[in-house]
Every structure is written in structure tokens, then in C-alpha cells.
C-alpha positions in Angstrom: 66.3 129.8 166.6 65.3 132.6 168.5 67.2 135.3 171.6 65.2 135.2 174.3 65.7 139.0 176.6 68.7 139.2 178.8 72.0 137.6 179.0 70.8 133.6 178.7 70.0 133.9 175.1 71.0 130.0 175.0 71.4 130.7 171.8 74.6 129.1 171.0 75.4 126.3 173.5 78.2 124.2 172.2 77.7 125.6 168.4 79.9 126.7 165.9 79.8 130.3 164.3 81.8 131.5 161.8 82.2 135.4 160.6 79.3 135.9 157.9 80.5 139.0 157.2 82.5 142.0 157.9 81.0 145.8 156.5 82.9 149.1 157.5 79.8 151.7 157.4 80.2 155.7 156.7 77.6 157.7 156.8 77.8 161.5 155.9 74.9 163.8 156.4 71.2 162.2 155.4 72.8 158.7 155.8 71.5 156.4 158.3 69.8 152.5 158.0 66.1 153.9 157.9 64.6 150.6 155.8 61.7 149.9 158.5 62.4 146.2 158.8 65.8 145.7 158.3 66.8 142.7 159.6 70.8 140.9 159.3 68.7 137.9 157.8 70.6 134.7 157.7 72.8 135.5 160.6 72.4 134.8 163.9 74.5 137.4 166.3 75.1 141.0 164.7 78.0 143.1 166.7 77.6 147.0 165.9 80.9 148.8 166.7 81.2 152.3 166.8 83.4 153.9 165.8 82.7 158.0 165.5 79.6 160.3 165.2 79.5 163.6 165.0 76.1 165.3 163.8 75.2 168.1 166.8 71.3 167.8 164.8 70.5 164.6 166.8 71.2 161.8 164.3 73.0 159.2 164.1 71.8 157.0 166.6 71.9 153.4 166.6 68.2 152.3 167.8 66.8 148.3 167.9 63.3 147.2 167.9 61.3 144.4 169.9 58.6 142.4 168.2 56.1 144.5 169.9 57.1 147.9 168.9 59.6 149.4 171.7 62.1 150.7 170.8 65.7 151.0 172.2 68.3 153.8 171.6 71.7 154.1 172.4 73.1 157.1 172.5 75.9 157.4 174.4 78.4 155.1 172.8 82.0 155.9 172.6 85.0 154.5 170.3 85.1 151.1 170.8 81.7 150.4 172.7 79.6 147.3 170.8 76.1 146.7 170.5 75.8 142.7 170.2 72.4 141.5 169.3 70.3 138.3 167.7 70.5 139.0 164.2 66.6 138.7 163.6 66.1 141.9 165.1 65.1 144.7 163.2 67.5 147.3 163.6 68.8 150.9 162.3 70.2 153.9 162.5 68.7 157.6 162.5 69.8 160.0 159.4 72.2 162.4 160.1 71.3 165.8 159.9 73.6 168.3 160.8 75.6 169.7 157.5 78.9 168.2 158.0 77.7 165.1 159.9 79.5 161.4 159.8 79.0 158.4 161.5 81.1 155.8 161.1 81.2 151.6 162.5 81.9 148.2 161.5 79.6 145.1 161.4 80.1 142.0 161.9 77.9 139.4 161.8 78.0 135.6 162.7 76.3 133.1 161.3 76.2 128.5 161.2 77.3 128.0 157.8 80.3 127.6 157.8 83.0 129.8 155.6 82.2 132.2 153.7 84.9 133.8 151.3 82.0 136.2 150.0 79.8 139.2 151.1 76.3 138.5 152.0 75.1 140.9 149.6 76.2 138.3 146.2 
């Protein structure tokens, strides 16, 4: 399925989803998700839950890209805020710049293929 823009995605009406992956991300200076075409392939919805960021250099910004290349940045996230998006949407985190910088988040991926006991990278 495809996500539609806005709140009326119509992606999961009456369809069960399951937790595919729960990951704790802990980045330090130089770290980020910079792969240009990074997507959570195979999942349906992804939630990136912001825990903490400290980078005086302006890095560690979560962003998504639409198919037309439009970039949306999420700069003012507070602890506990989450960005929920269609897993096939390109997304990433800009590299942390300042010495001693860090960023922490939890990423949850949902899919339709039933319960799994394995991390998606296996």
C-alpha cells in the first residue's frame, strides 16, 4: 500500500499490524543516517521517538523526503515526541557536528507479516 499525504492515509483500515523491529539509536559526533535512499523496506509504518539531542553545531536533525525531493525537517522535537511516517518514505538524520554531540532515539517499525522474534537486519 501507499501512504497518502495528510491524516487520511487509508493505509491500515481494519488490517492488523505487528511490531517488526524496536531499535535504540545512540549517535555521537559524526554519526547519523546519511544514506541517500534510506527506507525501512518491508515495514508499513515507522515511528521515530525522540529521546535526546545535544549538538551546538546544528546536526542530528531528523528529516523525510517526498518522491519529488521535498525535504521536511523536524528540528524542534522534545523528549518523547515522535515522527510517524510511511516506512517506504526516504528519511535520515544529519551527521552530528560538535565535539561531544549526541542523539538518542527509539525507532519502531510495524508490518503485516505477523509476530517476529528477530531483528529485521538478520
